[in-house]
Structure formats: C-alpha cells, structure tokens
N, C-alpha and C positions, 0 to 999 in steps of 0.2 A: 680627081685630085683636089679639087676645091673642098669636097666633103671631108677628105682626109685632113686637111688643114684645120677645118672647123672642129674636128674631134681632138686634134692635137693641142689646141689652146686650153681647153678645160683640164686636160690631163696635166699639163705643165703647171697650171695654177694649183692643182691639188697637191702636186709634189712639193711645191714651194711652201704650202701651208702646213704640211705634215711635220716638218722639224719643229716648228714653233709650238704646235699643240702638244707634241710629244714632250718637249722640254717643260712646258707648263704642267703637264700631268705628272712628270717626275718631281717637279718642285713641290707640288701640293702633297706628295706622299713621301717626303724625305724622312719624316719621323718614323717611318715603319708602320704606319697605320694601314689597316686593311681597307680594301675598296668597299667592302660591305658596310663597314662602320661609317665610312664617309657618306655612303648613300643613305644610311639610316638617319644621319643628322641633317635635317632639312634646312636648318638655319645656320649651317657652317659658313656659307658664303657671306651672310650678313655679319657674322661674328668677325670674320677676317677683315671686312671693310671697316668695322668699328676700331679694330686694333690698329689698322693702318692709319686711320685718321688721328687716333690718339698719339701714335708715334710721331706723326708729322707735327702735331701741335707742341709736343715736347721738344723736338729738335729745332723747329723753326723759331728764331728769336722774334720778339714782338717788334713791329716797325715803329720807328720814332717819327713823330709828327710834330709840326710846329704848333704852338699854342693857339695861334689865330685860326688855324684850320680845325683844331679839335673842338672849339666852341660850337660851331654850327652842327657838327656831328652829334654832340651831346644833346643839343636842343632837338635834333631830329629823333634821337633815341627816346628822349622824354615824351615827345609827341606820340611816337609809336607806342610807348608804354601806356600813356593815358588812353590812347585809343583801344589798346588791348584790354585794359582794366574796365573801360566802359562796356566793351563788348562782353567781357566776362560777367560784369554785374548785370547786364541785360539778360545774359543766359541764366544767371542764378535766379533773377526775379521771375523769369518765365518758368523755370523749374519749380519755384515755390508756388506760383499760381497754379501750375499743373497738379502739385501735391494737394493743395487745398481743394481743388475741384475733385480730385480722386477721393479725399476723405469725406467731402460733403455727400458723395454718392452712397456711402455706407450708412447703415442704421446706427443712430447714436446710442440706442439702448443695447444693441448687440455688441458693439465695440466700445468698451469703457475706456476712458482716459484720453480719447481723441479730442474731446472738447477742451480738455485742460491744456493740450498742446498748442491750441490757438491763442490762449491767453498770453499777453506779452509779459505780465508780471510773474509768470510761473518760473520758479527756480528749482533746480534739482538739489541744491545745497541748502535746504531749509534747516533751521536749528532743531535739534532733538528735544522734544517735549516729554518729560517724565511725569506721568499722572500718579496721583496718590491712590494706593490700593484701598478699596473699601474695608471697613472693619470686619464685616461678616465673611470676607474672603481671606483674612489673615489667620495664620496658624497660632491659636491660643486655646487655653482651657475652656473659654466660653463657647468655642465651636463644638465641643464634645459634651455639652451638658446632658443631651439625651442619652448618649452612651453611658455616661457616668450614672445617670438615674437608673438605667436598666440593669447595669452591673450591681449597683447598690441594692436594688429590689430583689435581684436573684440571690445575692448573698444573704439578705435578710430572710428570704423564704427558706433557704437551705438551713440556716441556723435555727429558725423557728420550728422547722420540721424535726430536726434532731432533738431539740429541747422538749417539744411537745410529745414526741413519741416516747422519749425516755421517761417523762413524768407519768404518762398513762401506764406504761409498763411497770413503773415502780409502785404506783397505787394498786394495780391489779395484784402484783406479787405480795404486797402488804396485806391485802384482803385475804388472799389464799393462805398465807402463813398463819393468820389469826383464826381462820375457820377450818383449817385442815383437820385438827384433832376432833372437832365436833362432827365433821362429815365422815371421817373414817370410823367413828364409833357408831354411826347410824346406818352406813351403807358399806356394803362389802366391796364395791367397785367405785373408785373415785378417779375421774380424769380419763375416761376412755375416749380416744380420738377417732374411733371408727375406721381406722386404716387397715386393721387386721380382722380376719374372720372371727377369731376367738376374742371374747371380751377380755381386755388386759387393762389393769389399773396403771396408768402412767404417772399419777400423782402430780400432775401439773396442768396448768391452764392451756386451753387451745386458743391461739390468737387468730381471730377471723380477719381483722385488719388492724390498723394502728390505733383504733379507739374502741374496739369491741372485742371482748374476751369471753369465751364460753367454757363451761365445765359441766360434764355429764356424769351423773351419779345414779347407780342402780344397785339392786340386791338388798331390798328391804321388804318387810311384810306389808301387804296390801298396796304396794306401790310398784308400778312398772318402771318408773324412772323419774328423775328430776333433772331438769335443764336449768342451769344458772347462767345468767347472761349479765355481764358488766358493760354498760353503755356509758362511756366517758364522753366528754366534750371533745370536739375535733381540734385539739390543741396543736396538732401537727399541720393544720391548714391555716396559713396566714390570713387568707381572706375571711375565713370563719372567725378568727380571732379579732380582726378589725371590725367585723359586723357586730360582734358581741360588745366591743368597746363603744361603738357608736350607739347601740341600742341600750342606753343606760336604764331606761324605764322597765325593760323586760328582764325577768329573772331566769337565769339559766343554771341548771344543775346536772350533775351526773345521775344516772338511773341504774338501779339494781333490780333486775327482774328475775323471778323464780317461777318456773312452770312445772307443776307436779301432775303426772298422769297416773290415775288410780285404776285398779282392776274393776271390771264391770260389777262384781258382786260386793265391792267394798264401799259403795256409796249409794245412798237412797236417791229418790227422784225429787230434786229440788234445785232452785236457782237462787243465789244470794250474792249480794255485793255490798261493800262498805268502803267509803273513801271520801275524798274531798268533794264538795258540791259541784265544782267545775268538772272534775273527772267523772262523777256519776252522770251528769247531764250528757257529757260527750259519749260515754260508753253506752248509755241507753239508746243513743241515736245511731251509733256505729256497730255495736255488737249484735249479732243475730239472735242469740238466746235472750239477752236482756230486753231487746225491743219486742219480743214475742211473749215472754212469760212474765215480765215485770213492766206492764204497761202503765201502772200508776206512777205519779210523780215521786221523786226521791223524798224520803221522810227524814226529818232531823234526828240525829243520834243522841240528842240531849235526853230523850226519854229513857235511854238505857245507860245513862251516865257517861256518854261520850262528849267530847268537846263540840261546840257549836259549829265549828268549821267542817265537821264530818256529816255525811248523809248516808242513808241506807236504802238499798233497793232489794226487795224480797218478793218471792212468788206468793208466800202466805205467811201470816204472823207466827205460826207454829215454828217455822224454820228459824226466824229471828230469835225466838226464845230459846231454841235449842243450841244455836251457835254462840250467842252472846252471853256466855257464862261469866262469872266473876274473874277468872284468870284471863280469859280472852279480853275482857274489858280493861283489865289492868295493863296488859301488853299494849293495846291500842292507845290508851290514855297516856301511858308513859312515853310513847314514841309517836305521838300524833303529828309532829312536825316532819317526820321522816316517811310517813305512810302516804302513798299516792292512791292506791286502791288495793282491795282484796276481793277476788272474784272466785266464787265456788259454784260450780254448775255441772249437772249431769248431761246437759245438752250443749256443751261448748263446741262451737265450730269456727270460732274466730270472727273477724269482721264480716260485714255483709259483702256478698259477691255481686258486683254490678257487671252484668254482661251486656254486650252491645245488642245482641239479638234476643231481647226479652229475658224472662226469668228462666232459671234452670228447670228441667223437666222432672227432676227428682230432688228430694230433700238432701241437704248437705250431710256428710258423715259427721257424727258427733262422738265426743269422747268425754268421759268423766274426768274433769280437770280442776285443779286449784291453781290460780294464777295470782301472784303477789308482785306488786310494783312499789318500790321504795325510792325515795329521794336521798341521795348521798349528801350529808351536811357539808357546809362550806360555801354553797351558792357559786360553784365554779372554782373557788380558791380552796380546793380540797387538799387536806394534808393526810399523811399516813395515820394520824390519830383518829381522824374522821372515819377512815375505813375500819378501824378497830371497833368503833362504836356501833357498827352494824351487827355485831355478834348476837345481841339479844333478839334481834328480828329473825335471825335464823332459828333460834330456839322457839320462837312463836310459830314458824313454819312447821317445824317438827311436831309441835303440839297440835296444830290445826289438822295435820294428816291423821293423827290418832283420834282427834275429836270427830272428824267427819266419818271415820270408819265406824265409830260407836253410835253416831246419831241415826235414829230410826223414827220415821213418821208413824203416827197412829193411823187407825183404819180410815178415819175421815180425811185426814191429810193425804193419805195415799190415794184415795179415790179422787180427791180434788186434783191432785197432780196428774193422775191418769186422764181425767177429763180435759185438763188443759192441753196435754200432749195430743189427744185425739182432735181437739178443736183446732190446734195449729196445723195438724196434718190435713184436716178437712179443708181449711181455708187455703192451704197450699194447693190441694188438688183442684179446688174451684178456680183458682187463679190460673192454673196451668192447663185447665181442661181444653180450652180452645187450641192451645199450642200442641197438646198431645193429639187432638183430633187431626190437626193439620199435619203433624208428623206421621200419624198412621195412614192418612190419605196419601201422603208422599211415598210411603213404603209400598202401598198397594199399587200405585201407578208405576213405580219402578219395577215391581214384580210382573205386572202385565206387559210392560215394555220389553222386559227380558224374555218373556214367553213368546211374544210376537217375533222378536228377532231370531229366536231359536227355530220357530216354524218357517220363517222366510229363508233361513239359511239351509233348510232341508232341500237336497237336490232331487229326491224322488217325489214326483207329483202325487202319487197315490198315498205315500206316507204323509206328505204335507196336508192332504185333504183329511186324513184320519185325525191328525193332530188338531186341526181346526175344529172338527166336529166334537172332539173330546173337550176342547176348551169351551165351546158353546154349551155343551151339556153341563159342565161345572157351573158356568155362569147362570144357567137356568135353574139349577138346584138351589143356588144361593138366593135367587129371587123368590122361589117358592117357599123357602124356609122363612124369609122375612115376612111374606104374606101370612103364613101360619101363625107367626108370633103376633101379628097385628090382629088376627081373628081371636086369638086367645085373650088378648088384652081387652077387646070389645066385649067378649062374653063375661069376663070378670067384672067389667064396669057395669053391665046390666044386672 
C-alpha cells in the first residue's frame, strides 16, 4: 500500500504539469508555423527573449529620481566607464604589441611594406606628385627620325632605279637606231635572241640586265657571227652612283665591246693588239694568247703615225706592217679618245684560267677572234648624240674583218708563227708532265682496284683462282716488256 502511494505522487505531479506545457506549446505556434521550421531555427528562443526585453523597455516609463540621488550614480557610471576604457586601451596595447611581434618574425625582404607600417609618420593620404615626362619618351617628330631617314632613302633608291634604268634603255635604243641600217646592210640576221631553234632576226636589242644590252649578228662572208655588247654604268644602283660621286679623281665611262668570230680558213696565224698603254699592259698580263705570243714590252705607236697615248703588242713585225695601213691608221687616229683596245688573234681563248688544283691538263680551246673595246664619250654623262658618234667605229670594225681575211703572211712569217705555237705547246706539256703522270698513275691504280674487287666478288673459288692467275700473267708480261725496252736502249747507247 505504501508503494502504491509512492507511485501515485509522481503521476499527480505529471498531470498537473501537462496543461501548462501544452498551453505554452500552443502559444508558441499560434502563427501557424510548422514544428519542423521551429526546430530548424536554433536561435528562435533567443530572438523571443530580445523581443520581450525591447517591448518591456518601450512600455515601462523611466523612473524619476531626485537630483541629489542622481549625482552619485553618474559619478559611479563615469568611474565604471573610465575603468572600461582603461581596460580596453590595455587590450589594444597588448594586441598592438602582439602584432608587432608577429610582423618581426617575418622576413623583411619577403614581405615588402611591413617596415613602412611601423613608421609613425607614414600617412595613406600623401599628396599626388606628377613627374615631368622625359623628352625622348614624348610623341614628337624627333622620335621618328630613324624611320623618316629609312623611308626617304627607300624612296630615293626607287626613284634613282627608275631614272637610271630609263636612261640606259634610252641610250641603248639610240645607238641601235643609228647603227641599224649599217648592220642590216652587212649581216643577214640582226638581233637573234636564241630562244627559237631557227635563227630569226628580231631587229631589237636583247637586255641582259638594267645596264647591259646585247645584239647578235650573223650571216656574212668569212664571219661566223658578231656579238655586240653595250655596257653602261650602273645608273639604276644608288650605291654605285654615290660611289662614283665620291670618287671624283677616277674617270668612269660606258663601254662598247664588239667580238667577231671568224672561220678557221679566213684568218692567218698571228696575234696583234693596239690600244692605250694601260690597257695593253693589263691585257698582256691577263690574256692567255698575248702573254704567250707577245712576250715583248708594248711598243709605242708613234712609229706608225699613231698618238703617243697608244701602244702596240705584236707577235712579229710583219703583222704590224700588214694591219696598220693608211686607212686603219686614219680610223685609229681620228677616234683615239674612244679606242680602248683592238685585239686580233688566231689563238684567242680569253683570260687566263686560274685553277685551284694546278694547271689544266690540256691546252684551252682557241678561236680566231677579233675583239674591239671602245669608250663611249661623255665620261659618264653620256647623251644620245654621243651614242651616234660611235657609228664610224662600226665602219672600222667592218673594214677590219675584210682586212684580216685578206692578210696573209709570207713563208718566213708563217714558219716563225708555227715555231711559236710549237714552242708554246711544248712548254705547256713540260709544265703539265708531272700532273699527267700523276693522273695516269691514279687511273692505273683505280683499274687495279676495280679488278681486285671483281675477283673478290666471285663466289666460285676455282674461277677466282683462275682470274688471279690471269692477272699475275698480265702483270708479268708488262714487266718483261719494260725490261726488253731497257735492253734495247742500252744496246743503242753502246
């Protein structure tokens, strides 16, 4: 019975507490909020308490107190405020000290600007300082003087190229117009460009480049062909123009070169040249035929009625007497200022060939050639009238072709010319004897090497043995033949 009473007391207490909790639960959810939303808001209870406190402060009127009692309270409040401020200042000082200790731990080089924060005079609102921009960084025409110079130079080069090219073309066309009638009357073909299989007369100059023009003529008795070359100054090249302007002491002029190739039966065996002294000395040094057949020093042309400025190179005196007749002397004397050189040779092979590996093993191929080199008047400032003045020189070329065809040496002169050519050939063979022996030895060694390779490549041993025996027999026969020759030489010597 006592145990039943003990259980009944808690049950009654529980029943009494149930209405109160139920009413509170209903008051909290009067607004129709869900229980789940209430559970999710963890701070709802604290928000209610704040709202209740604010409502109380709004509704409750402030208590009125006497003036005497309010003074001690204000003093107490001030004391409490000063204490709180002191505590706050102490806290700030401690925090500043902690920050300084933390910054001092960092590397000053790694973290820039930390040292500036410690300076008391540092201010974030410094006045804005405007520096003056240097002159070389400003946008002005002086900053682009290099570009201006480059553009100006390019325009000057283009203009000079056009003007120079047009002038050379105009001079060449003027020359051709003045010489065309003479050329067409002496040659059946004038102006073949070589592009077609059949020779066709184009009747115009062939432009090799901006300052060189060619003209090929053929179809004449005793003449295989004639190549005319007009070599003008490089007026289209601005650098060349400036170089000529700076070299005031040097004389530059346009050149007119004519090369006539004769048939083998239409020229006798002789070498002859006439021209300025400077040109003769240079040609004797550089030209293959003049250096071999005209070894004597250039002779003055005054003996034959030529100006003192001209000199003569000849293989024999008979040739000079035959070439320098009165008409030829008149041509040369009348146009001595325009004549650079006249070269007549049956052994013409051009300039000397300088090879890296010694001399050539055979004589160069020769042609019977007449070569004329003339200076165009004007000394660089050539006009169309100067090109017309070259017409008499072309008449001299035509006369020289006929003159050489008729010129024949006498018996003694012919024998002397033949001895000279035999001497030149013998000297050449002596100079190249060692090289020819070395080349022959090289060919023999290559032949032996090829034969050995052929024997070693043979798969059949029996056939390989027979080939080796055949090679040894051939070698033995060569040795016996050499011994027989040596014996014959000894018998002849006894």
